[in-house]
PyMOL Python script that loads the backbone (N, CA, C, O; Angstrom):
from pymol import cmd

cmd.read_pdbstr("""\
ATOM      1  N   MET A   1       0.897  -0.722   0.498  1.00  0.00           N
ATOM      2  CA  MET A   1       0.207  -0.087   0.271  1.00  0.00           C
ATOM      3  C   MET A   1       0.864   1.272  -0.051  1.00  0.00           C
ATOM      4  O   MET A   1       0.458   2.099  -0.867  1.00  0.00           O
ATOM      5  N   LYS A   2       1.733   1.334   0.578  1.00  0.00           N
ATOM      6  CA  LYS A   2       2.917   2.538   0.786  1.00  0.00           C
ATOM      7  C   LYS A   2       3.260   2.899  -0.842  1.00  0.00           C
ATOM      8  O   LYS A   2       3.287   3.993  -1.406  1.00  0.00           O
ATOM      9  N   ILE A   3       3.526   1.454  -1.394  1.00  0.00           N
ATOM     10  CA  ILE A   3       4.212   2.051  -3.016  1.00  0.00           C
ATOM     11  C   ILE A   3       3.076   2.772  -3.538  1.00  0.00           C
ATOM     12  O   ILE A   3       3.207   3.850  -4.118  1.00  0.00           O
ATOM     13  N   ILE A   4       1.874   2.159  -3.330  1.00  0.00           N
ATOM     14  CA  ILE A   4       0.723   2.629  -4.071  1.00  0.00           C
ATOM     15  C   ILE A   4       0.935   4.307  -4.177  1.00  0.00           C
ATOM     16  O   ILE A   4       1.041   5.021  -5.174  1.00  0.00           O
ATOM     17  N   VAL A   5       0.954   4.659  -2.654  1.00  0.00           N
ATOM     18  CA  VAL A   5       0.666   5.819  -2.330  1.00  0.00           C
ATOM     19  C   VAL A   5       1.805   6.447  -2.551  1.00  0.00           C
ATOM     20  O   VAL A   5       1.339   7.577  -2.406  1.00  0.00           O
ATOM     21  N   LEU A   6       2.757   6.609  -2.749  1.00  0.00           N
ATOM     22  CA  LEU A   6       3.853   6.958  -3.005  1.00  0.00           C
ATOM     23  C   LEU A   6       4.385   7.574  -4.544  1.00  0.00           C
ATOM     24  O   LEU A   6       5.010   8.584  -4.870  1.00  0.00           O
ATOM     25  N   ALA A   7       3.703   6.237  -5.414  1.00  0.00           N
ATOM     26  CA  ALA A   7       3.417   6.100  -6.716  1.00  0.00           C
ATOM     27  C   ALA A   7       2.694   7.308  -7.290  1.00  0.00           C
ATOM     28  O   ALA A   7       3.113   8.016  -8.205  1.00  0.00           O
ATOM     29  N   CYS A   8       1.713   7.426  -6.720  1.00  0.00           N
ATOM     30  CA  CYS A   8       0.790   8.726  -6.900  1.00  0.00           C
ATOM     31  C   CYS A   8       1.354   9.821  -6.844  1.00  0.00           C
ATOM     32  O   CYS A   8       1.432  10.650  -7.751  1.00  0.00           O
ATOM     33  N   ILE A   9       1.835   9.898  -5.637  1.00  0.00           N
ATOM     34  CA  ILE A   9       2.790  11.138  -5.116  1.00  0.00           C
ATOM     35  C   ILE A   9       3.564  11.396  -5.567  1.00  0.00           C
ATOM     36  O   ILE A   9       3.733  12.601  -5.380  1.00  0.00           O
ATOM     37  N   ILE A  10       4.390  10.940  -6.231  1.00  0.00           N
ATOM     38  CA  ILE A  10       5.449  11.209  -7.674  1.00  0.00           C
ATOM     39  C   ILE A  10       4.482  11.407  -8.864  1.00  0.00           C
ATOM     40  O   ILE A  10       4.873  12.343  -9.561  1.00  0.00           O
ATOM     41  N   SER A  11       3.462  10.892  -9.280  1.00  0.00           N
ATOM     42  CA  SER A  11       2.906  11.280 -10.562  1.00  0.00           C
ATOM     43  C   SER A  11       2.189  12.584 -10.503  1.00  0.00           C
ATOM     44  O   SER A  11       2.067  13.252 -11.530  1.00  0.00           O
ATOM     45  N   ALA A  12       1.620  13.058  -9.159  1.00  0.00           N
ATOM     46  CA  ALA A  12       1.024  14.317  -8.969  1.00  0.00           C
ATOM     47  C   ALA A  12       2.134  15.455  -8.893  1.00  0.00           C
ATOM     48  O   ALA A  12       2.027  16.544  -9.456  1.00  0.00           O
ATOM     49  N   ALA A  13       3.294  15.021  -8.065  1.00  0.00           N
ATOM     50  CA  ALA A  13       4.257  16.077  -8.648  1.00  0.00           C
ATOM     51  C   ALA A  13       4.892  16.594  -9.980  1.00  0.00           C
ATOM     52  O   ALA A  13       4.849  17.667 -10.583  1.00  0.00           O
ATOM     53  N   LEU A  14       5.707  14.981 -10.262  1.00  0.00           N
ATOM     54  CA  LEU A  14       5.689  15.370 -11.696  1.00  0.00           C
ATOM     55  C   LEU A  14       4.553  16.399 -12.948  1.00  0.00           C
ATOM     56  O   LEU A  14       4.716  17.203 -13.866  1.00  0.00           O
ATOM     57  N   HIS A  15       3.307  15.653 -12.163  1.00  0.00           N
ATOM     58  CA  HIS A  15       1.990  16.537 -13.175  1.00  0.00           C
ATOM     59  C   HIS A  15       2.170  17.909 -12.782  1.00  0.00           C
ATOM     60  O   HIS A  15       1.765  18.737 -13.598  1.00  0.00           O
ATOM     61  N   PHE A  16       2.779  18.418 -11.524  1.00  0.00           N
ATOM     62  CA  PHE A  16       2.520  19.723 -10.926  1.00  0.00           C
ATOM     63  C   PHE A  16       3.814  20.398 -11.561  1.00  0.00           C
ATOM     64  O   PHE A  16       3.659  21.617 -11.619  1.00  0.00           O
ATOM     65  N   VAL A  17       4.920  20.018 -12.006  1.00  0.00           N
ATOM     66  CA  VAL A  17       6.058  20.584 -12.450  1.00  0.00           C
ATOM     67  C   VAL A  17       5.844  20.558 -13.815  1.00  0.00           C
ATOM     68  O   VAL A  17       6.537  21.467 -14.273  1.00  0.00           O
ATOM     69  N   TYR A  18       5.212  19.960 -14.770  1.00  0.00           N
ATOM     70  CA  TYR A  18       4.646  19.966 -16.122  1.00  0.00           C
ATOM     71  C   TYR A  18       3.841  21.261 -16.084  1.00  0.00           C
ATOM     72  O   TYR A  18       4.210  22.244 -16.727  1.00  0.00           O
ATOM     73  N   PHE A  19       2.637  21.261 -15.259  1.00  0.00           N
ATOM     74  CA  PHE A  19       2.366  22.127 -15.630  1.00  0.00           C
ATOM     75  C   PHE A  19       2.717  23.488 -15.181  1.00  0.00           C
ATOM     76  O   PHE A  19       2.590  24.363 -16.037  1.00  0.00           O
ATOM     77  N   SER A  20       3.098  23.817 -14.110  1.00  0.00           N
ATOM     78  CA  SER A  20       4.448  24.935 -13.900  1.00  0.00           C
ATOM     79  C   SER A  20       4.551  25.276 -14.910  1.00  0.00           C
ATOM     80  O   SER A  20       3.692  25.977 -15.446  1.00  0.00           O
ATOM     81  N   LEU A  21       5.488  24.943 -15.417  1.00  0.00           N
ATOM     82  CA  LEU A  21       6.534  24.934 -16.630  1.00  0.00           C
ATOM     83  C   LEU A  21       6.283  25.241 -17.176  1.00  0.00           C
ATOM     84  O   LEU A  21       6.843  26.184 -17.736  1.00  0.00           O
ATOM     85  N   THR A  22       4.718  24.506 -17.687  1.00  0.00           N
ATOM     86  CA  THR A  22       3.865  25.036 -19.349  1.00  0.00           C
ATOM     87  C   THR A  22       3.562  26.528 -18.931  1.00  0.00           C
ATOM     88  O   THR A  22       3.902  27.356 -19.776  1.00  0.00           O
ATOM     89  N   PHE A  23       2.922  27.069 -17.654  1.00  0.00           N
ATOM     90  CA  PHE A  23       2.262  28.198 -17.463  1.00  0.00           C
ATOM     91  C   PHE A  23       3.462  29.110 -17.447  1.00  0.00           C
ATOM     92  O   PHE A  23       3.501  30.169 -18.073  1.00  0.00           O
ATOM     93  N   LEU A  24       4.539  28.593 -16.622  1.00  0.00           N
ATOM     94  CA  LEU A  24       5.845  29.597 -17.009  1.00  0.00           C
ATOM     95  C   LEU A  24       6.246  30.160 -18.417  1.00  0.00           C
ATOM     96  O   LEU A  24       6.324  31.337 -18.769  1.00  0.00           O
ATOM     97  N   LYS A  25       6.479  29.026 -19.122  1.00  0.00           N
ATOM     98  CA  LYS A  25       7.249  29.433 -20.409  1.00  0.00           C
ATOM     99  C   LYS A  25       6.019  30.442 -21.337  1.00  0.00           C
ATOM    100  O   LYS A  25       6.437  31.409 -21.973  1.00  0.00           O
ATOM    101  N   GLY A  26       4.675  30.142 -21.331  1.00  0.00           N
ATOM    102  CA  GLY A  26       3.647  31.089 -21.819  1.00  0.00           C
ATOM    103  C   GLY A  26       3.765  32.319 -21.165  1.00  0.00           C
ATOM    104  O   GLY A  26       3.861  33.314 -21.884  1.00  0.00           O
ATOM    105  N   TYR A  27       3.780  32.481 -19.749  1.00  0.00           N
ATOM    106  CA  TYR A  27       4.270  33.692 -19.115  1.00  0.00           C
ATOM    107  C   TYR A  27       5.052  34.470 -19.755  1.00  0.00           C
ATOM    108  O   TYR A  27       4.739  35.575 -20.199  1.00  0.00           O
ATOM    109  N   ILE A  28       6.394  33.797 -19.863  1.00  0.00           N
ATOM    110  CA  ILE A  28       7.709  34.409 -20.375  1.00  0.00           C
ATOM    111  C   ILE A  28       6.975  34.770 -21.792  1.00  0.00           C
ATOM    112  O   ILE A  28       6.644  35.941 -21.972  1.00  0.00           O
ATOM    113  N   ILE A  29       6.741  33.894 -22.697  1.00  0.00           N
ATOM    114  CA  ILE A  29       6.641  34.307 -24.302  1.00  0.00           C
ATOM    115  C   ILE A  29       5.516  35.725 -24.227  1.00  0.00           C
ATOM    116  O   ILE A  29       5.758  36.742 -24.877  1.00  0.00           O
ATOM    117  N   THR A  30       4.435  35.610 -23.447  1.00  0.00           N
ATOM    118  CA  THR A  30       3.688  36.343 -23.285  1.00  0.00           C
ATOM    119  C   THR A  30       4.090  37.943 -22.903  1.00  0.00           C
ATOM    120  O   THR A  30       3.835  38.909 -23.623  1.00  0.00           O
ATOM    121  N   LYS A  31       4.951  38.000 -21.270  1.00  0.00           N
ATOM    122  CA  LYS A  31       5.629  38.997 -21.587  1.00  0.00           C
ATOM    123  C   LYS A  31       7.031  39.648 -22.643  1.00  0.00           C
ATOM    124  O   LYS A  31       7.433  40.811 -22.694  1.00  0.00           O
ATOM    125  N   ALA A  32       7.528  38.474 -23.380  1.00  0.00           N
ATOM    126  CA  ALA A  32       8.501  39.343 -24.178  1.00  0.00           C
ATOM    127  C   ALA A  32       7.807  39.318 -25.438  1.00  0.00           C
ATOM    128  O   ALA A  32       8.501  39.273 -26.454  1.00  0.00           O
ATOM    129  N   TYR A  33       6.653  39.338 -25.537  1.00  0.00           N
ATOM    130  CA  TYR A  33       5.729  39.571 -26.927  1.00  0.00           C
ATOM    131  C   TYR A  33       5.989  40.805 -27.191  1.00  0.00           C
ATOM    132  O   TYR A  33       5.935  41.451 -26.145  1.00  0.00           O
ATOM    133  N   VAL A  34       6.341  41.685 -28.411  1.00  0.00           N
ATOM    134  CA  VAL A  34       6.333  43.038 -28.958  1.00  0.00           C
ATOM    135  C   VAL A  34       5.646  42.534 -30.098  1.00  0.00           C
ATOM    136  O   VAL A  34       5.865  41.479 -30.693  1.00  0.00           O
ATOM    137  N   PRO A  35       4.660  43.539 -30.372  1.00  0.00           N
ATOM    138  CA  PRO A  35       3.655  43.245 -31.593  1.00  0.00           C
ATOM    139  C   PRO A  35       4.397  44.254 -32.671  1.00  0.00           C
ATOM    140  O   PRO A  35       4.794  45.342 -32.256  1.00  0.00           O
ATOM    141  N   ASP A  36       4.629  43.805 -34.384  1.00  0.00           N
ATOM    142  CA  ASP A  36       4.697  44.561 -35.242  1.00  0.00           C
ATOM    143  C   ASP A  36       3.473  45.210 -35.704  1.00  0.00           C
ATOM    144  O   ASP A  36       2.886  44.688 -36.652  1.00  0.00           O
ATOM    145  N   VAL A  37       2.895  46.514 -35.053  1.00  0.00           N
ATOM    146  CA  VAL A  37       1.586  47.554 -35.495  1.00  0.00           C
ATOM    147  C   VAL A  37       2.010  48.022 -36.657  1.00  0.00           C
ATOM    148  O   VAL A  37       1.116  48.307 -37.453  1.00  0.00           O
ATOM    149  N   GLY A  38       3.467  48.241 -37.107  1.00  0.00           N
ATOM    150  CA  GLY A  38       3.463  49.291 -38.362  1.00  0.00           C
ATOM    151  C   GLY A  38       3.826  48.229 -40.142  1.00  0.00           C
ATOM    152  O   GLY A  38       4.112  48.559 -41.294  1.00  0.00           O
ATOM    153  N   LYS A  39       3.574  46.817 -39.362  1.00  0.00           N
ATOM    154  CA  LYS A  39       3.049  45.991 -40.876  1.00  0.00           C
ATOM    155  C   LYS A  39       2.174  46.035 -40.824  1.00  0.00           C
ATOM    156  O   LYS A  39       2.032  46.239 -42.030  1.00  0.00           O
ATOM    157  N   ASP A  40       0.917  46.036 -40.359  1.00  0.00           N
ATOM    158  CA  ASP A  40      -0.144  45.589 -40.477  1.00  0.00           C
ATOM    159  C   ASP A  40      -1.058  46.869 -40.069  1.00  0.00           C
ATOM    160  O   ASP A  40      -0.900  47.380 -38.960  1.00  0.00           O
ATOM    161  N   GLU A  41      -2.072  47.406 -41.037  1.00  0.00           N
ATOM    162  CA  GLU A  41      -2.516  48.870 -40.920  1.00  0.00           C
ATOM    163  C   GLU A  41      -3.973  48.811 -39.618  1.00  0.00           C
ATOM    164  O   GLU A  41      -4.340  49.716 -38.868  1.00  0.00           O
ATOM    165  N   SER A  42      -4.544  47.354 -39.766  1.00  0.00           N
ATOM    166  CA  SER A  42      -6.068  47.254 -39.335  1.00  0.00           C
ATOM    167  C   SER A  42      -5.589  46.596 -37.823  1.00  0.00           C
ATOM    168  O   SER A  42      -4.994  45.526 -37.693  1.00  0.00           O
ATOM    169  N   VAL A  43      -5.988  47.476 -36.768  1.00  0.00           N
ATOM    170  CA  VAL A  43      -6.128  46.921 -35.180  1.00  0.00           C
ATOM    171  C   VAL A  43      -7.381  45.598 -34.874  1.00  0.00           C
ATOM    172  O   VAL A  43      -7.436  45.114 -33.743  1.00  0.00           O
ATOM    173  N   TYR A  44      -8.071  45.238 -35.674  1.00  0.00           N
ATOM    174  CA  TYR A  44      -9.140  44.567 -36.326  1.00  0.00           C
ATOM    175  C   TYR A  44      -8.364  43.440 -36.643  1.00  0.00           C
ATOM    176  O   TYR A  44      -8.594  42.414 -36.003  1.00  0.00           O
ATOM    177  N   MET A  45      -7.462  43.427 -37.531  1.00  0.00           N
ATOM    178  CA  MET A  45      -7.105  41.968 -38.584  1.00  0.00           C
ATOM    179  C   MET A  45      -6.272  41.611 -37.237  1.00  0.00           C
ATOM    180  O   MET A  45      -6.431  40.404 -37.056  1.00  0.00           O
ATOM    181  N   LEU A  46      -5.266  42.279 -35.989  1.00  0.00           N
ATOM    182  CA  LEU A  46      -4.512  41.840 -35.416  1.00  0.00           C
ATOM    183  C   LEU A  46      -5.340  41.096 -34.123  1.00  0.00           C
ATOM    184  O   LEU A  46      -4.528  40.751 -33.265  1.00  0.00           O
ATOM    185  N   GLN A  47      -6.561  40.805 -33.810  1.00  0.00           N
ATOM    186  CA  GLN A  47      -7.068  40.935 -32.569  1.00  0.00           C
ATOM    187  C   GLN A  47      -7.561  39.628 -33.515  1.00  0.00           C
ATOM    188  O   GLN A  47      -7.766  38.650 -32.796  1.00  0.00           O
ATOM    189  N   ASN A  48      -7.666  39.513 -34.133  1.00  0.00           N
ATOM    190  CA  ASN A  48      -8.585  37.705 -34.374  1.00  0.00           C
ATOM    191  C   ASN A  48      -7.621  37.127 -34.644  1.00  0.00           C
ATOM    192  O   ASN A  48      -8.002  35.957 -34.598  1.00  0.00           O
ATOM    193  N   GLU A  49      -6.320  37.115 -34.973  1.00  0.00           N
ATOM    194  CA  GLU A  49      -4.824  36.339 -34.802  1.00  0.00           C
ATOM    195  C   GLU A  49      -4.731  35.474 -33.888  1.00  0.00           C
ATOM    196  O   GLU A  49      -4.528  34.273 -34.067  1.00  0.00           O
ATOM    197  N   VAL A  50      -4.922  36.217 -32.502  1.00  0.00           N
ATOM    198  CA  VAL A  50      -4.843  35.607 -31.402  1.00  0.00           C
ATOM    199  C   VAL A  50      -5.418  35.045 -30.830  1.00  0.00           C
ATOM    200  O   VAL A  50      -6.464  35.456 -30.328  1.00  0.00           O
ATOM    201  N   ALA A  51      -4.728  33.313 -30.611  1.00  0.00           N
ATOM    202  CA  ALA A  51      -5.626  32.974 -29.120  1.00  0.00           C
ATOM    203  C   ALA A  51      -5.108  32.485 -28.080  1.00  0.00           C
ATOM    204  O   ALA A  51      -3.890  32.551 -27.914  1.00  0.00           O
ATOM    205  N   PHE A  52      -5.700  32.062 -27.427  1.00  0.00           N
ATOM    206  CA  PHE A  52      -5.284  31.822 -25.575  1.00  0.00           C
ATOM    207  C   PHE A  52      -6.085  30.360 -25.741  1.00  0.00           C
ATOM    208  O   PHE A  52      -7.091  30.062 -26.385  1.00  0.00           O
ATOM    209  N   GLY A  53      -5.139  29.527 -24.823  1.00  0.00           N
ATOM    210  CA  GLY A  53      -5.504  28.275 -24.613  1.00  0.00           C
ATOM    211  C   GLY A  53      -5.532  27.435 -25.663  1.00  0.00           C
ATOM    212  O   GLY A  53      -5.330  27.516 -26.875  1.00  0.00           O
ATOM    213  N   PHE A  54      -5.785  26.741 -25.010  1.00  0.00           N
ATOM    214  CA  PHE A  54      -6.146  25.193 -26.205  1.00  0.00           C
ATOM    215  C   PHE A  54      -6.909  24.271 -25.593  1.00  0.00           C
ATOM    216  O   PHE A  54      -7.278  24.164 -24.423  1.00  0.00           O
ATOM    217  N   VAL A  55      -7.171  23.330 -26.984  1.00  0.00           N
ATOM    218  CA  VAL A  55      -8.349  22.337 -27.123  1.00  0.00           C
ATOM    219  C   VAL A  55      -8.207  21.388 -27.472  1.00  0.00           C
ATOM    220  O   VAL A  55      -7.941  21.081 -28.634  1.00  0.00           O
ATOM    221  N   GLY A  56      -8.360  20.606 -26.475  1.00  0.00           N
ATOM    222  CA  GLY A  56      -8.248  18.799 -26.459  1.00  0.00           C
ATOM    223  C   GLY A  56      -8.737  18.085 -24.955  1.00  0.00           C
ATOM    224  O   GLY A  56      -9.143  18.754 -24.004  1.00  0.00           O
ATOM    225  N   ASN A  57      -8.611  16.626 -24.955  1.00  0.00           N
ATOM    226  CA  ASN A  57      -9.668  16.257 -24.127  1.00  0.00           C
ATOM    227  C   ASN A  57      -9.342  16.279 -22.781  1.00  0.00           C
ATOM    228  O   ASN A  57      -8.231  15.752 -22.724  1.00  0.00           O
ATOM    229  N   PRO A  58      -9.746  16.644 -21.493  1.00  0.00           N
ATOM    230  CA  PRO A  58      -9.403  16.829 -20.497  1.00  0.00           C
ATOM    231  C   PRO A  58      -9.363  15.479 -20.027  1.00  0.00           C
ATOM    232  O   PRO A  58      -8.696  15.267 -19.014  1.00  0.00           O
ATOM    233  N   PHE A  59      -9.909  14.606 -20.535  1.00  0.00           N
ATOM    234  CA  PHE A  59      -9.458  13.092 -19.793  1.00  0.00           C
ATOM    235  C   PHE A  59      -8.110  12.523 -19.984  1.00  0.00           C
ATOM    236  O   PHE A  59      -7.718  11.491 -19.439  1.00  0.00           O
ATOM    237  N   ILE A  60      -7.261  13.435 -20.985  1.00  0.00           N
ATOM    238  CA  ILE A  60      -5.968  12.848 -21.463  1.00  0.00           C
ATOM    239  C   ILE A  60      -5.118  13.093 -20.019  1.00  0.00           C
ATOM    240  O   ILE A  60      -4.679  11.991 -19.690  1.00  0.00           O
ATOM    241  N   PHE A  61      -4.807  13.901 -19.248  1.00  0.00           N
ATOM    242  CA  PHE A  61      -4.495  14.192 -17.755  1.00  0.00           C
ATOM    243  C   PHE A  61      -5.195  13.315 -16.740  1.00  0.00           C
ATOM    244  O   PHE A  61      -4.402  13.151 -15.812  1.00  0.00           O
ATOM    245  N   VAL A  62      -5.913  12.912 -16.591  1.00  0.00           N
ATOM    246  CA  VAL A  62      -6.595  11.705 -15.728  1.00  0.00           C
ATOM    247  C   VAL A  62      -5.613  10.569 -16.523  1.00  0.00           C
ATOM    248  O   VAL A  62      -4.794  10.155 -15.703  1.00  0.00           O
ATOM    249  N   TYR A  63      -5.473  10.095 -17.505  1.00  0.00           N
ATOM    250  CA  TYR A  63      -4.991   8.912 -18.018  1.00  0.00           C
ATOM    251  C   TYR A  63      -3.689   9.107 -18.041  1.00  0.00           C
ATOM    252  O   TYR A  63      -3.095   8.034 -17.931  1.00  0.00           O
ATOM    253  N   SER A  64      -2.826  10.231 -18.161  1.00  0.00           N
ATOM    254  CA  SER A  64      -1.807  10.156 -17.689  1.00  0.00           C
ATOM    255  C   SER A  64      -1.059   9.965 -16.697  1.00  0.00           C
ATOM    256  O   SER A  64       0.066   9.481 -16.573  1.00  0.00           O
ATOM    257  N   PHE A  65      -2.092  10.566 -15.721  1.00  0.00           N
ATOM    258  CA  PHE A  65      -1.599  10.665 -13.892  1.00  0.00           C
ATOM    259  C   PHE A  65      -1.513   9.089 -13.367  1.00  0.00           C
ATOM    260  O   PHE A  65      -0.785   8.869 -12.399  1.00  0.00           O
ATOM    261  N   ILE A  66      -2.411   7.721 -14.126  1.00  0.00           N
ATOM    262  CA  ILE A  66      -2.731   7.158 -14.012  1.00  0.00           C
ATOM    263  C   ILE A  66      -1.608   5.898 -14.657  1.00  0.00           C
ATOM    264  O   ILE A  66      -1.158   4.892 -14.109  1.00  0.00           O
ATOM    265  N   ALA A  67      -1.423   6.401 -15.912  1.00  0.00           N
ATOM    266  CA  ALA A  67      -0.237   5.429 -16.651  1.00  0.00           C
ATOM    267  C   ALA A  67       0.961   6.272 -15.855  1.00  0.00           C
ATOM    268  O   ALA A  67       1.936   5.522 -15.821  1.00  0.00           O
ATOM    269  N   LEU A  68       1.235   7.387 -15.278  1.00  0.00           N
ATOM    270  CA  LEU A  68       2.327   7.253 -14.716  1.00  0.00           C
ATOM    271  C   LEU A  68       2.574   6.842 -13.397  1.00  0.00           C
ATOM    272  O   LEU A  68       3.715   6.595 -13.007  1.00  0.00           O
ATOM    273  N   ALA A  69       1.656   6.761 -12.739  1.00  0.00           N
ATOM    274  CA  ALA A  69       1.750   6.150 -11.394  1.00  0.00           C
ATOM    275  C   ALA A  69       1.489   4.865 -11.263  1.00  0.00           C
ATOM    276  O   ALA A  69       1.164   4.264 -10.239  1.00  0.00           O
ATOM    277  N   PHE A  70       1.650   4.437 -12.401  1.00  0.00           N
ATOM    278  CA  PHE A  70       1.262   2.819 -12.596  1.00  0.00           C
ATOM    279  C   PHE A  70       3.003   2.405 -13.013  1.00  0.00           C
ATOM    280  O   PHE A  70       3.670   1.525 -12.469  1.00  0.00           O
ATOM    281  N   THR A  71       3.416   3.260 -14.042  1.00  0.00           N
ATOM    282  CA  THR A  71       4.911   3.216 -14.509  1.00  0.00           C
ATOM    283  C   THR A  71       5.957   3.227 -12.793  1.00  0.00           C
ATOM    284  O   THR A  71       6.710   2.340 -12.391  1.00  0.00           O
ATOM    285  N   CYS A  72       5.595   4.620 -12.083  1.00  0.00           N
ATOM    286  CA  CYS A  72       6.615   4.574 -10.789  1.00  0.00           C
ATOM    287  C   CYS A  72       6.032   3.080 -10.116  1.00  0.00           C
ATOM    288  O   CYS A  72       6.824   2.185  -9.818  1.00  0.00           O
ATOM    289  N   PHE A  73       4.925   2.978  -9.972  1.00  0.00           N
ATOM    290  CA  PHE A  73       4.342   1.672  -9.099  1.00  0.00           C
ATOM    291  C   PHE A  73       5.419   0.114  -9.737  1.00  0.00           C
ATOM    292  O   PHE A  73       5.828  -0.819  -9.045  1.00  0.00           O
ATOM    293  N   THR A  74       5.568   0.279 -10.870  1.00  0.00           N
ATOM    294  CA  THR A  74       6.507  -1.048 -11.325  1.00  0.00           C
ATOM    295  C   THR A  74       7.900  -0.613 -11.265  1.00  0.00           C
ATOM    296  O   THR A  74       8.645  -1.582 -11.408  1.00  0.00           O
ATOM    297  N   ILE A  75       8.527   0.493 -11.105  1.00  0.00           N
ATOM    298  CA  ILE A  75       9.603   0.593 -11.121  1.00  0.00           C
ATOM    299  C   ILE A  75      10.206   0.529  -9.543  1.00  0.00           C
ATOM    300  O   ILE A  75      11.259   0.037  -9.139  1.00  0.00           O
ATOM    301  N   GLN A  76       9.131   1.215  -8.813  1.00  0.00           N
ATOM    302  CA  GLN A  76       9.682   0.684  -7.542  1.00  0.00           C
ATOM    303  C   GLN A  76       9.583  -0.745  -7.100  1.00  0.00           C
ATOM    304  O   GLN A  76      10.356  -1.243  -6.282  1.00  0.00           O
ATOM    305  N   PHE A  77       8.627  -1.358  -7.662  1.00  0.00           N
ATOM    306  CA  PHE A  77       8.619  -2.664  -6.878  1.00  0.00           C
ATOM    307  C   PHE A  77       9.566  -3.817  -7.828  1.00  0.00           C
ATOM    308  O   PHE A  77      10.049  -4.860  -7.388  1.00  0.00           O
ATOM    309  N   VAL A  78       9.634  -3.477  -8.759  1.00  0.00           N
ATOM    310  CA  VAL A  78      11.082  -3.846  -8.957  1.00  0.00           C
ATOM    311  C   VAL A  78      12.737  -3.821  -8.267  1.00  0.00           C
ATOM    312  O   VAL A  78      13.673  -4.577  -8.008  1.00  0.00           O
ATOM    313  N   PHE A  79      12.329  -2.379  -8.192  1.00  0.00           N
ATOM    314  CA  PHE A  79      13.493  -2.062  -7.544  1.00  0.00           C
ATOM    315  C   PHE A  79      13.610  -2.808  -6.082  1.00  0.00           C
ATOM    316  O   PHE A  79      14.561  -3.368  -5.538  1.00  0.00           O
ATOM    317  N   GLN A  80      12.447  -2.617  -5.729  1.00  0.00           N
ATOM    318  CA  GLN A  80      12.263  -3.092  -4.077  1.00  0.00           C
ATOM    319  C   GLN A  80      12.671  -4.810  -4.190  1.00  0.00           C
ATOM    320  O   GLN A  80      13.359  -5.436  -3.383  1.00  0.00           O
ATOM    321  N   LYS A  81      12.037  -5.326  -5.416  1.00  0.00           N
ATOM    322  CA  LYS A  81      12.492  -7.007  -4.834  1.00  0.00           C
ATOM    323  C   LYS A  81      13.582  -7.183  -5.197  1.00  0.00           C
ATOM    324  O   LYS A  81      14.042  -8.172  -4.627  1.00  0.00           O
ATOM    325  N   LEU A  82      14.565  -6.544  -6.156  1.00  0.00           N
ATOM    326  CA  LEU A  82      15.929  -6.855  -6.551  1.00  0.00           C
ATOM    327  C   LEU A  82      16.365  -6.031  -5.516  1.00  0.00           C
ATOM    328  O   LEU A  82      17.106  -6.954  -5.176  1.00  0.00           O
ATOM    329  N   THR A  83      16.603  -5.174  -4.702  1.00  0.00           N
ATOM    330  CA  THR A  83      17.092  -4.830  -3.517  1.00  0.00           C
ATOM    331  C   THR A  83      17.260  -5.136  -2.090  1.00  0.00           C
ATOM    332  O   THR A  83      17.954  -4.720  -1.163  1.00  0.00           O
ATOM    333  N   ARG A  84      16.156  -6.222  -2.317  1.00  0.00           N
ATOM    334  CA  ARG A  84      15.531  -6.765  -0.984  1.00  0.00           C
ATOM    335  C   ARG A  84      16.533  -8.283  -0.741  1.00  0.00           C
ATOM    336  O   ARG A  84      17.279  -8.395   0.231  1.00  0.00           O
ATOM    337  N   LYS A  85      16.408  -9.166  -1.605  1.00  0.00           N
ATOM    338  CA  LYS A  85      17.486 -10.222  -1.532  1.00  0.00           C
ATOM    339  C   LYS A  85      18.395 -10.777  -2.752  1.00  0.00           C
ATOM    340  O   LYS A  85      18.783 -11.921  -2.989  1.00  0.00           O
ATOM    341  N   GLY A  86      18.598  -9.547  -3.447  1.00  0.00           N
ATOM    342  CA  GLY A  86      19.146  -9.740  -4.699  1.00  0.00           C
ATOM    343  C   GLY A  86      18.666 -10.254  -5.973  1.00  0.00           C
ATOM    344  O   GLY A  86      19.194 -10.006  -7.058  1.00  0.00           O
ATOM    345  N   SER A  87      17.602 -11.009  -5.782  1.00  0.00           N
ATOM    346  CA  SER A  87      16.935 -11.413  -7.090  1.00  0.00           C
ATOM    347  C   SER A  87      15.280 -11.358  -6.711  1.00  0.00           C
ATOM    348  O   SER A  87      14.670 -10.647  -5.913  1.00  0.00           O
ATOM    349  N   PHE A  88      14.912 -12.217  -7.459  1.00  0.00           N
ATOM    350  CA  PHE A  88      13.498 -12.058  -7.204  1.00  0.00           C
ATOM    351  C   PHE A  88      12.631 -13.324  -6.475  1.00  0.00           C
ATOM    352  O   PHE A  88      12.451 -14.368  -7.101  1.00  0.00           O
ATOM    353  N   ARG A  89      12.213 -13.176  -5.370  1.00  0.00           N
ATOM    354  CA  ARG A  89      11.904 -14.723  -4.873  1.00  0.00           C
ATOM    355  C   ARG A  89      10.333 -14.469  -3.930  1.00  0.00           C
ATOM    356  O   ARG A  89       9.776 -15.425  -3.391  1.00  0.00           O
TER     357      ARG A  89
END
""", "prot")
cmd.dss("prot")
cmd.show_as("cartoon", "prot")
cmd.util.cbc("prot")
cmd.orient("prot")
């Protein structure tokens, strides 16, 4: 049971790091963006070209959480069995 909880914590931490880095990257790109207003004459045209967010299946994050937790569990289980007695028993 302890391995399952640890695997879920590791999965949640890695997802948090992924979302934090994605947010940080978007923030930095947004802050560093300088529009080239002289190129286009219409402000209306510029507003239609900007899109924020993303479209996708929201359940993909649930699936990736479960898959990553299972992978962490498998790695921990195999490592624990190999280090306990030197081989599988």
